[in-house]
N, C-alpha and C positions, 0 to 999 in steps of 0.2 A: 949341873955348873956348865956343859960346852950345851944345852939346848939354849941356858939362860943368855950366853953370850953371844948364840946366837941371835936369838930375839933382838938381842943389844947392838949387831954389826945391822941390823934389816932397819934397825929403826934409824941407825945410822944415816947410811944411804939415803933411804928413804925422806928423813928431814933436806940433806942435798941437791934430790931429784929434781928437774926442774920441768916441767911439763910444759905443752904449747901449745894452742888453742890449735884444732884442725885433726890432733894427736889419735891416731889408733890404739887404744887398751886395752887387754884384757885383767878383767876381773871377778871374783865371787861375790855373788847378793851372797849378805847380813842379814838383811831383814826389807820387810812385806808389808807396807799398808798399801789402802784401796788407793792411794795417789799417788804413789811412786816407789824406790827402793831405793836402796840403801848397800852401797858396793863397798868392799874392800877391794883397794886399789895401789894398794903397797907406797901408801905415801902415807902421811902426816896427817891427813885428815881422811875422811868416806869422800866419796863422790855417790853421787846422787839420781836416780833418774826417776825423771816424773812421767804418769802415764805417755802423756801426751809425743814424750820423746822415745816411748817403744815402738810404737805404729800409727799407723793414720788408717788405718784399718779401725773402721767404727764400731767392731765387733768386737773387738781386744779385752779381755780383760784380765787386770792387777793378777787375777787367781793362776793364771797357766805357767807366773810367777813362784818363783818357789825358795827359800834358803837352800844357798848349798851348790847352786848352778851360778855355771860359769858364763859369763858375757865376754862380747868385745864390746864397745863403745869408742863414743871421741869424745874429746874434749870439747866442753862448747867454751867455758870461762875456769879461771882454774881457782874462783869463789864468785859462788852467786851469791854471797851477799846476808849469806848464811852462817855461816864457816864451812859448806860445801862446795867439791866439784862438780858443777855442772857437767852434765854427761847424757849422750842419745846413742841410744841405739840404732836405730831407724839411719840415722847419719853414717853411722859407720859399712852400715850393710849398703849406704847408697856408696861409697867413698869402692870400700871392698868391690864393688858392682866394677863402677868405674874401672876399676887397677883391670877385671874380670875382661871386659868391653876391649880395653885399649893392648888388651895381649890379646884373645883377636885379630883386630886391625893386623898388630903385624905379623900373625902369621897363616893371615889367609884366611882364619877358620870360617867352615858355611854351614852358617845355623838354619838348623828348620823352625817358621816362623809360622804366628795363625796374624795375620788383617787387624786388628781390632778396633780400624775406626781408616774414616775419610775426611780430609782435612782439602785446604782449598793447592793446589797442584802436587796431589800424593797421596800418601794412607803412613797410617800411624800402626807402631808394632812396639813392643817390650820387650827387653835383651834383660837377664837380668834383675829385672824386674824395672829396671831404666826408658823411659821412651825413648823412642825411636822415631826415625822419620825414612821415608822411603820416597823420595821425588818421584814424580809421572813421570818421568824422562829414563828414571831407574829403574820402571818397572816391568820395562822389558828390550828388548834388540831393537822391535820397531815402535812405530808413533804412537800411545795412550792415549784415544781421545777419550771414554769414559773412566775413571778410577772406582766407579761403586760397584762396578761390578766383581772389583776382586774382596770386595769387605767380607771378612769370617773364611775368606781364602787360605791357602798355607803355601806358601815361599823359600825355595830361600835364596839367600841373600848373605852377602859379606860385609862388615864393617868396611863401610871406607873413608869414615870423622868419627875420632874422639876425642873432646873438647870438652875435661871438666869442669872446667872454668868457665866456660862460655853457655855449658848446662845443652851441650851440642852434640847428637849422636845420629849421625845418618847412615844407610844403609844402601846397598845397591841387588838388586836380583839380576841387571844386566850384566853384572859383571861377573856374575855364578852363570849366566848362558852362554857369554862369551868365551866363556873359559873349556865348554861340556862341549861348544860348537870346534875350538882348536883341537879339544882332546880326539876327537869324533874326526875331525879331519887329518891329525896326525893317523891317527891307526888307518884310515884308507891311504896314505900315502905308504907307513912302511907296509902295505900289504902288497903293493907292488913291485912285481919282482924284474931286478935287473937284465939284460937281455931279452924281456919279451918282445913282443908287437901288440903297442894297442892303438886305437883309433880316438879322432876327435877329430877338434873342426881348428879353421887357424880363430883366433883371439882377439891378436893385435899383433900387428907389424910394427919392428925398433931396428936402429938404426944395427945393431948387434946382434939380430936375430927374430925371429917368430916367440909369442908364446901360444901353443896350444889350448886348449880347451878337452878336457880328459870325462867331461862329467862330473855330478857331487861336488861342486864343487874345486876340481886340483882340476891344475894346470901346471904343466910341465916349457922347459926350454930350448929351441931349437936352434942352439949357435949358430952363425950364416956359415961357419964353414962348416955344418951339417946338413946345410941345407938341399944341397944340390950337387950330383957329381962333378960340371964343371963351376968354374970359379963365379960367384959371381958380384956385385958392388953393392947392389942392397938387397932382401927381400922380397922387395914386390918386385921384383921380375919373373922371378918362377910363384910366389904365394899373393894369395886374395886374404882379405877377411874374412870369415863363413866358409873358405875350403875344407873343403874332409882331405885330412890325411891319413897316412900310416905312421907309423914310424916303431924306434925301436928303443926299450929305453934303456942307456948307458949307464946310469946309476944315480940312489936315488940316497939323499945326506942330509941333515939337519932343515928337513922339511922342504930339501927341493928335488924336484923330477929333472935330467937332465936328459933328452932327446936325442936322437937323427931318424932323418926323414931320408937321408943318405943311404944309411946303412940300413932302413928295412927296404928297403929298394936289392940292395945287395943280397938280402935275404931270402927276397921272392926270390920261387924257382921258374930258370928260361924254362919261354915257350915253346911249345914239341912242333918239330918238323913236321910239316903238312904231307902227309902220305898218299901216296899211291896207289889206287885200284889195282888190285891181283889180278893181272891175266890170266882167264884159263882155258890150257891148251885143249881140242878133246882129241883121245887119242882111237886114230880111226886105217890103224894097219900099222906096219912097220914104215919109221923112213928108212927110206934111201934112193940113192940118187944114178940109180942106173937106167943103162937105156930101157926099158922095156918100163919103168916108173913116168918114164918123162913121155914117155908113147902112147900112155894107158890113157884109152875112154876115146880115144883117137880114130876116128872109121876112111875108110879107106875105099874110094868107090872101084 
């Protein structure tokens, strides 16, 4: 009796249920023929999925669908004119794929993709079965003149636009390259030890100090108060662009390097005093101030 009541309540719920076009729902395959599958969707009537609504793959066969299979499908219409709810599996796959790529965009997921086509001003990739576009301006950090060389290459890219309504999926390789460059620069900066003395060239002069090029794309700032032992009004009084300098690392924080030329000079050892040559005296006898010593060697006639 309880099973009968449960079935009755299920039928009541199904009768009050409202299906909306575009809704993704789950169902169980009841029967299959060569043209369509009929689906239990917990509704007062069955759903129908035509062969053309399963897949665009020309090799697809209805023989791959079996009664009892659970599927997800999108509602195309709550009445196909024959009393069935028209459903589409391929549209459901597409809808779920869009949800996935939107999540990729939100989380900044790096995707490994194979470039499958060349089009005007860019290339084509496929993400979760969706056709995506990478503009030529986003294939590299620098200018890309010929996109044809990218065909069939594997790249790492991020989703930067995922607009389901406009069917617009845009990705960027450049964003991934920029991120790797930032990480590498951060690693190099964090390897610099405060208190160490570094060498570099004056990159630019500003009213508040000088930027020193330390190599590998890394620069540090020498505040005007840390340039010279004496007080100066502008860095240009003692420095010029391209000049090689030594500086002491005062601080490394938040990707910035604070330097001091003055502190590096203080740390250099003082120059050694000039040494006078030693005088060697030859000992030819006992030293004395006696009269005999004074008259020694004097011949008297």
